[in-house]
C-alpha positions in Angstrom: 49.1 -6.3 2.5 51.1 -5.9 5.7 52.3 -3.0 4.6 49.3 -1.7 4.1 48.2 -2.6 7.5 51.2 -0.9 9.2 50.3 2.5 7.3 46.3 2.4 8.1 47.5 1.8 12.1 49.7 4.4 12.6 47.4 6.6 10.9 45.1 5.7 14.1 47.7 6.1 16.4 48.6 9.6 15.3 44.7 10.1 15.0 44.5 8.5 18.8 47.7 11.1 19.6 46.2 14.5 17.9 42.6 13.9 19.5 44.4 14.0 23.4 45.4 17.6 22.3 48.6 16.9 24.2 51.2 18.1 21.7 52.6 21.5 22.3 50.7 21.9 25.7 52.3 23.5 28.7 54.1 21.4 31.4 52.0 19.6 34.2 52.7 18.6 37.5 50.7 16.3 37.3 53.1 14.3 34.9 56.0 15.8 36.3 55.6 14.1 39.1 55.6 10.8 37.5 58.6 11.3 35.9 60.3 12.6 38.7 59.6 9.7 40.4 60.3 7.4 37.7 64.1 9.1 37.9 64.6 8.6 41.6 63.3 5.1 42.0 65.3 3.9 39.1 68.3 6.2 40.4 68.6 7.5 36.7 69.7 11.1 35.4 67.1 11.5 32.6 63.1 10.3 32.7 60.8 11.6 30.3 56.7 11.1 28.8 57.8 11.1 25.0 55.0 11.4 22.8 56.0 9.9 19.3 54.5 12.3 16.8 54.8 12.1 12.9 58.5 13.3 12.7 59.3 14.0 16.5 59.8 12.6 20.0 57.9 15.3 22.0 58.4 15.6 25.9 55.0 16.6 27.4 57.4 16.0 30.7 61.3 16.0 31.6 63.7 15.4 34.0 67.4 16.3 33.1 66.7 16.8 29.4 67.0 20.5 28.4 65.2 19.9 24.6 61.8 19.9 24.4 61.7 17.4 21.5 63.9 15.3 19.2 63.9 13.6 15.5 61.7 10.6 15.7 64.2 9.1 13.5 66.5 7.3 15.5 65.0 7.8 18.8 64.7 4.4 20.8 61.2 6.0 22.0 59.9 5.3 17.7 60.7 2.0 18.4 58.8 1.4 21.6 56.0 3.0 19.9 56.5 1.0 16.6 56.3 -2.4 18.7 53.7 -1.4 21.0 56.6 -3.4 23.9 59.1 -2.4 26.1 62.7 -1.6 24.7 65.8 -2.0 27.3 69.3 -0.8 25.6 72.0 -1.8 28.2 75.2 -0.2 26.5 73.7 2.3 23.9 77.4 2.6 22.5 77.5 -1.2 21.8 74.1 -1.3 20.1 74.4 -1.6 16.3 71.6 0.4 15.7 71.7 3.3 18.2 75.3 4.0 18.5 75.6 6.4 16.2 72.3 8.1 17.1 71.7 11.8 18.4 71.3 10.1 21.9 74.7 8.2 22.2 76.4 11.4 21.0 74.6 13.1 23.6 76.7 11.0 26.3 73.7 8.9 27.3 74.7 4.8 27.6 71.5 3.0 29.1 67.6 3.5 28.0 64.5 2.0 29.4 61.3 2.7 27.6 57.4 1.2 28.3 54.7 2.3 25.9 51.9 4.3 26.4 49.3 2.6 25.6 45.7 3.9 24.6 42.2 1.8 25.5 42.7 0.4 21.5 45.9 -0.8 22.0 47.5 2.3 20.4 50.3 2.9 21.0 51.3 7.2 21.5 54.6 7.1 23.1 57.2 5.8 25.8 57.3 6.7 29.3 61.6 6.4 29.2 64.5 6.3 31.3 68.1 7.0 30.2 71.5 6.7 32.3 75.0 7.9 31.7 76.5 4.6 32.4 75.8 1.0 31.4 73.6 -1.2 33.8 70.7 -3.9 33.6 67.5 -3.7 34.1 65.7 -6.5 36.1 62.5 -7.8 35.7 61.0 -6.3 38.7 62.0 -3.0 37.1 60.4 -3.6 33.8 57.5 -4.2 35.3 57.5 -1.5 37.8 58.0 0.5 34.4 54.8 -0.3 32.9 53.1 0.4 35.7 54.5 3.8 35.6 53.6 3.9 31.8 49.7 2.8 32.7 50.0 5.9 35.7 51.0 8.4 32.9 48.0 7.3 30.5 45.7 7.2 33.7 46.4 11.0 34.3 45.5 11.2 30.3 42.6 9.8 30.9 41.7 12.3 34.0 42.4 15.0 32.2 40.0 14.6 29.8 37.3 13.2 32.5 35.5 16.1 30.5 35.2 14.2 27.8 33.4 11.2 29.6 29.8 13.3 30.1 27.5 13.3 27.4 26.3 17.1 27.3 23.0 16.1 26.1 22.0 13.7 28.5 23.9 14.2 31.5 24.9 11.0 31.4 28.4 8.7 31.8 29.3 8.0 28.3 30.5 4.8 25.8 34.1 5.3 27.1 32.9 5.2 30.9 30.9 2.7 30.2 33.3 0.0 28.9 35.7 1.2 31.9 33.0 0.2 34.2 32.4 -3.2 32.4 36.1 -3.5 32.9 36.2 -2.9 36.4 33.4 -5.4 37.3 35.6 -8.0 38.1 36.9 -6.1 40.8 34.2 -6.2 42.6 32.3 -9.6 41.7 33.7 -12.8 41.0 35.3 -13.5 37.9 33.0 -15.5 35.6 29.8 -14.8 37.0 27.4 -13.3 34.8 25.3 -10.1 34.5 23.0 -8.4 31.9 23.4 -5.6 30.0 20.8 -3.7 28.6 20.7 -1.3 25.5 17.9 1.1 25.1 17.5 2.0 21.4 15.3 5.2 21.6 14.5 5.2 17.6 15.6 3.5 14.5 18.0 5.5 12.0 15.3 5.9 9.4 13.1 7.3 12.0 15.6 10.1 13.4 16.6 10.8 9.5 12.8 11.3 9.0 11.7 13.0 12.2 14.6 15.5 12.0 14.0 16.3 8.4 10.6 17.5 9.6 10.9 18.3 12.8 14.7 19.8 12.8 17.4 18.6 15.4 15.7 19.5 18.5 13.7 16.3 18.4 16.7 13.9 18.9 18.3 16.7 22.3 14.3 16.4 23.1 14.2 12.3 22.9 17.4 11.7 24.9 16.5 13.8 27.4 13.1 12.5 28.2 14.4 8.7 28.3 17.3 10.3 30.4 14.9 11.3 33.0 12.8 8.3 33.1 15.6 5.8 33.0 17.5 7.9 36.2 13.7 7.6 37.8 13.6 4.2 37.2 17.5 3.2 38.2 17.9 5.2 41.5 20.8 7.2 42.6 22.8 4.0 42.9 22.7 2.5 39.5 24.2 4.0 36.6 22.7 4.5 32.7 25.5 5.6 30.0 25.1 7.4 26.4 26.2 4.9 24.1 25.4 7.3 20.8 23.0 9.7 19.6 20.3 7.5 20.1 21.2 4.6 22.7 21.5 4.0 26.1 22.6 1.3 28.3 22.4 0.0 31.6 23.1 -2.6 33.7 20.4 -5.0 35.4 21.0 -6.1 38.9 23.1 -8.6 40.2 21.3 -12.3 40.8 17.9 -11.1 38.6 16.1 -14.4 36.9 16.3 -13.7 33.4 12.7 -14.2 32.4 11.1 -12.2 35.2 13.8 -9.4 34.0 12.5 -9.4 30.5 8.9 -9.3 31.7 10.2 -5.9 33.7 11.7 -4.7 30.9 8.4 -4.6 28.7 6.7 -2.1 31.5 10.2 -0.1 31.5 9.9 0.4 27.7 6.1 1.3 28.3 7.3 3.6 30.9 10.0 5.3 27.7 7.1 5.5 25.6 4.5 7.1 27.6 7.0 9.7 28.8 8.5 10.8 25.4 6.7 13.7 23.2 7.8 11.8 19.7 6.3 8.3 20.9 3.9 8.7 17.5 6.9 9.0 15.2 9.5 6.9 16.7 10.0 3.0 18.0 12.0 2.2 20.8 13.4 -0.9 21.4 15.3 -3.0 24.5 18.2 -5.4 23.8 19.3 -7.8 26.4 22.3 -9.5 26.6 24.1 -11.8 28.6 27.9 -11.7 29.5 30.6 -13.0 32.0 32.6 -10.8 34.1 36.5 -10.8 33.2 36.0 -12.7 30.5 34.0 -11.0 27.8 35.1 -8.0 26.3 33.7 -5.0 27.6 33.3 -4.2 23.5 31.3 -7.2 22.7 29.1 -6.9 25.3 27.8 -3.7 24.2 27.8 -4.8 20.5 25.3 -8.2 21.8 23.2 -6.0 23.5 23.1 -3.5 19.9 22.2 -6.4 18.0 19.5 -7.6 20.5 18.4 -4.4 20.2 18.2 -4.3 16.2 16.4 -8.2 16.4 14.1 -6.3 19.0 12.6 -3.8 16.5 11.3 -7.1 14.3 9.0 -9.0 17.3 5.7 -7.6 18.8 7.3 -6.6 22.0 10.5 -4.6 20.9 12.3 -6.5 23.6 14.7 -9.4 22.7 17.5 -11.3 24.0 20.6 -11.5 22.1 21.1 -14.6 20.0 24.5 -15.8 19.1 22.8 -17.3 16.3 21.9 -14.1 14.3 25.0 -12.9 15.6 27.2 -15.9 13.5 24.5 -14.6 10.7 24.9 -11.3 10.7 28.8 -11.8 11.4 28.8 -14.1 7.9 27.3 -11.3 6.2 29.5 -8.7 7.2 32.6 -10.8 6.5 31.0 -11.7 2.8 30.4 -8.0 2.1 34.6 -7.6 2.8 35.8 -10.4 1.0 33.0 -9.9 -1.7 35.1 -6.4 -2.3 38.6 -8.0 -2.5 36.9 -10.8 -4.7 36.3 -8.0 -7.6 40.1 -7.4 -7.4 41.3 -11.2 -7.8 40.3 -12.6 -11.0 40.4 -16.1 -10.2 37.6 -16.0 -7.6 34.8 -14.9 -9.6 33.5 -16.7 -13.0 30.5 -16.8 -14.8 28.4 -19.5 -15.8 25.7 -19.5 -18.8 22.3 -21.2 -18.8 20.7 -21.6 -22.5 17.8 -19.8 -23.7 15.9 -21.7 -26.6 13.4 -20.8 -29.4 10.4 -23.3 -28.0 9.1 -23.2 -31.7 12.6 -24.7 -33.5 14.5 -25.9 -30.5 17.7 -23.7 -31.0 19.4 -21.9 -28.9 19.1 -18.0 -29.4 21.1 -16.6 -26.3 22.3 -17.1 -22.5 22.0 -15.9 -19.4 25.4 -14.7 -17.6 25.2 -15.9 -13.9 28.0 -14.9 -11.3 29.8 -17.7 -9.7 32.2 -17.0 -6.5 34.7 -19.4 -4.8 36.4 -17.9 -2.1 39.8 -19.1 -0.5 38.7 -20.1 2.8 34.7 -20.1 2.3 34.6 -22.0 -0.8 31.7 -22.0 -3.2 29.5 -18.9 -1.9 25.8 -19.7 -2.9 24.2 -17.0 -5.2 21.3 -16.7 -3.5 23.4 -15.6 -0.1 25.8 -13.3 -1.6 24.0 -11.1 -4.3 21.2 -10.1 -2.1 23.8 -8.4 0.3 25.6 -6.5 -2.5 22.9 -5.7 -4.0 21.9 -3.3 -0.8 25.8 -2.3 -1.2 27.9 0.4 -2.9 29.6 -2.5 -3.9 26.3 -3.7 -6.2 27.4 -1.2 -9.7 31.0 -2.7 -9.1 29.8 -6.3 -9.3 27.4 -5.0 -12.0 30.1 -3.8 -14.2 32.2 -7.0 -13.5 29.5 -9.4 -14.5 29.0 -7.1 -17.7 32.6 -6.8 -18.7 33.0 -10.0 -18.7 29.5 -11.2 -20.1 30.5 -8.9 -23.0 33.8 -9.8 -23.4 32.5 -14.0 -23.9 29.6 -12.5 -26.2 32.4 -10.5 -28.4 34.5 -14.0 -28.7 31.2 -16.1 -29.7 30.6 -13.6 -32.3 34.3 -14.4 -33.7 33.6 -18.0 -33.9 30.1 -17.3 -35.1 28.2 -18.6 -32.6 25.0 -15.8 -32.7 23.8 -15.0 -29.6 21.8 -12.7 -27.4 23.4 -12.3 -24.0 21.2 -11.9 -20.9 22.7 -9.8 -17.8 20.7 -9.0 -14.5 20.8 -5.6 -13.1 20.1 -4.5 -9.4 17.5 -1.2 -8.4 21.0 0.0 -7.2 22.6 0.3 -10.9 19.3 2.1 -12.1 19.4 5.0 -9.6 23.3 5.4 -11.1 23.2 9.2 -12.9 25.7 7.4 -15.4 24.8 3.7 -15.8 23.6 3.9 -19.2 26.3 5.7 -20.6 28.9 3.2 -18.9 27.1 0.0 -20.2 27.0 2.0 -24.0 30.6 2.7 -23.3 31.2 -1.2 -22.4 29.6 -2.2 -26.0 31.6 0.1 -27.7 35.0 -1.0 -25.9 34.2 -5.1 -27.2 32.5 -4.2 -30.1 29.3 -5.6 -29.3 26.4 -4.4 -31.0 23.7 -2.7 -28.4 20.9 -5.5 -30.1 23.2 -8.4 -28.6 22.9 -7.3 -24.7 20.3 -7.9 -22.7 19.5 -6.5 -19.8 17.4 -8.1 -17.0 15.7 -5.9 -14.7 13.0 -7.1 -11.8 9.6 -5.4 -11.4 10.3 -4.6 -8.1 13.9 -3.0 -8.8 11.9 -0.2 -11.5 9.3 0.8 -8.8 11.8 1.3 -5.9 12.0 4.8 -7.7 10.3 4.2 -11.2 10.9 8.0 -12.7 14.6 7.4 -12.4 14.7 3.6 -13.4 12.8 5.0 -16.5 15.0 7.7 -17.5 17.6 5.0 -17.6 16.0 2.2 -19.3 14.7 5.2 -21.7 18.5 6.2 -22.6 19.0 2.2 -22.4 16.5 1.2 -25.0 17.2 4.4 -27.5 21.0 2.7 -27.6 19.2 -0.7 -28.9 20.1 -2.7 -25.6 17.7 -5.1 -25.3 15.3 -4.8 -21.9 13.4 -7.6 -20.2 11.4 -7.4 -17.2 12.5 -10.4 -14.6 10.8 -12.8 -12.5 7.4 -11.4 -14.0 4.6 -11.7 -11.1 6.1 -11.6 -8.5 6.6 -8.0 -7.8 4.3 -4.4 -7.6 4.7 -3.1 -10.9 1.5 -1.4 -11.9 0.0 -1.9 -15.7 0.2 1.3 -16.0 3.9 1.5 -15.6 4.1 -2.2 -17.6 2.6 0.0 -21.0 5.0 2.9 -20.8 8.4 1.0 -19.9 10.3 0.6 -22.5 11.1 -3.3 -22.7 11.1 -5.7 -25.3 10.6 -8.9 -23.2 8.7 -10.4 -20.2 10.1 -13.4 -18.4 7.7 -15.2 -16.7 9.1 -16.6 -13.2 9.2 -20.0 -12.2 6.9 -19.9 -9.5 3.9 -19.7 -12.6 5.9 -22.2 -15.4 6.7 -24.9 -12.5 2.8 -25.7 -11.7 1.3 -24.8 -15.2 0.7 -28.4 -16.1 -1.0 -29.0 -12.5 -4.3 -27.6 -13.1 -6.8 -25.3 -15.1 -6.1 -21.9 -12.8 -2.5 -22.6 -13.2 -2.3 -22.4 -16.9 -4.9 -19.8 -17.2 -2.8 -17.7 -15.5 0.3 -18.3 -17.4 -1.5 -18.0 -20.5 -3.2 -14.9 -19.5 0.7 -13.2 -18.5 1.5 -14.3 -22.1 -1.5 -12.9 -24.1 -1.1 -9.4 -22.4 2.8 -9.7 -23.1 2.0 -10.5 -26.4 -0.8 -7.7 -26.9 1.7 -4.9 -25.1 4.3 -5.9 -28.3 6.7 -8.1 -25.3 8.5 -11.3 -26.3 7.7 -13.8 -23.8 10.1 -15.7 -22.5 9.5 -18.7 -19.2 11.6 -19.4 -16.9 12.3 -23.1 -15.1 10.9 -25.2 -17.5 12.3 -28.9 -16.2 9.5 -31.0 -18.2 8.9 -31.5 -21.9 5.0 -31.8 -20.9 5.7 -28.1 -19.5 7.9 -27.0 -22.8 4.9 -28.3 -25.4 2.2 -26.6 -23.1 4.2 -23.1 -23.3 4.4 -24.1 -26.7 0.7 -24.4 -27.2 -0.2 -21.5 -25.1 2.0 -19.2 -27.8 5.4 -18.8 -25.7 8.3 -17.6 -27.4 11.4 -18.9 -25.5 12.3 -20.6 -22.5 15.2 -21.6 -20.1 15.6 -24.4 -17.1 17.3 -27.4 -16.4 15.1 -29.3 -19.4 17.2 -27.6 -22.4 20.4 -26.9 -19.5 21.6 -26.2 -16.0 24.2 -22.9 -15.7 27.5 -24.3 -17.8 31.2 -23.1 -17.5 32.2 -21.3 -20.8 33.6 -24.6 -22.0 30.5 -26.6 -21.0 28.5 -24.3 -22.8 29.9 -24.2 -26.0 30.2 -27.9 -26.5 26.6 -28.1 -25.5 25.9 -25.0 -27.6 27.7 -26.9 -30.4 25.3 -30.1 -30.0 22.0 -28.2 -29.1 20.1 -29.3 -31.6 20.7 -32.7 -31.2 20.3 -32.5 -27.3 16.6 -30.9 -27.5 15.7 -32.8 -30.3 16.5 -35.6 -27.9 14.4 -34.5 -25.8 11.7 -33.5 -27.9 11.5 -37.0 -28.9 
């Protein structure tokens, strides 16, 4: 893992270096002035701005050197770049790592180098000084060399100042915003508080839909109009910054009263909307974040305000103050998504549990639903109600379902060998039904594990089917034609229409626990379950009731004509060994309960 991190950082470092477009460019007096100063101040004959490329050290500026580059291997500047810290070699001839290098062969005896660090902390090279005799290097000289390396990077940024203005809005860009947030500590008291505001001109979906209909000029016009309004409101002494394609930021004046300023922002929001030619197809929101000058990282400042702008979209006024509680929630979700990807590759984190399904007329266990459980090394047991809805919205949904299917079919094959005759139910998400090869991969897994297709039942919610009914129907037909059983899960809670219900190639309807839990409490509740059962039977479907917790409910469902049931009355979700022990004594257990 450490090696991979180093490799990823090197890729980022090289990308940052190449983005600066300094390599193989003409000499520049602005850099040469710094290297001449370094040579003079330290009394050394050689000084250079050395950029660490993939396999070479290329000198953007040099004093006392006749070559434009040298191999990266064996170059002290490469070590400075790798470590991101100052390197001093008092006597190269006596240094075990450099005594046999080309630098030593050239007659150099002393070296000192300080890293050239980007704003993201990536070292692109070094400012180095080299002498022909051994010497020491004082702490004061080390500080001076670091300062001069910072001067080199300031010059690099100055040369790229044209890249700090957004060409569309004419506003300073995100890089300039970060600099200005950093520099506040020079003019205002450290730890004093300010407010930053992010104006989100349109949601990603709105941008996508409007661009498809109107064209790319839609966003250009939206940005120009908003920039003009903000310039007028903020005046010539305050700046707005273009953060991204549709986000603009600015600082609130010092000393504003938070509640009053939020009211002022609501009026500003109205002015932006009023002047927007696309006000009927976009929704502007404002996010506000409080931060401590000199203490809060500028990147976090902008992230906080961005989060608040997204939260504002859910409010009526479309203006929201940053909430650390909401941020904690979103960060946990993000951490869970990242951690789950790793869990798929670490078999000890993910396991299946199995909940029995009972034929109500006989009390015999005829099937089991495979349910995923996740225990993380540091997060502990993560509730499936928390992580499954997150993963189902991500590309990881495909891998998650395949993991569960593979593990479930492997277990089902083992149960076949031990004469445990069961149908295994596995949940499928909307994302799975959108995969063009989903049916083929499920069929391939059945063949791999040598499990009859009729022993697998895939459970799909009504909402998942209706998300893209045409594509879902195509996949379901392929699965059904292969002999795989299909069930509508949580029936009654979704929004499917009867017209789709009659054409879906399903075998089973599972009535949601929300209806089952109260079916013995009154005539309406019973009638509703009875009607759903009769409708399903009339359409040729088997009916399974979820969430059966009392014998009274089980008896009523049997009277109504429900075919099968699952719930805590029969058994909670159990690990494999516990399920097998339960299954081997299931008739006794259920008959005892029935008595």
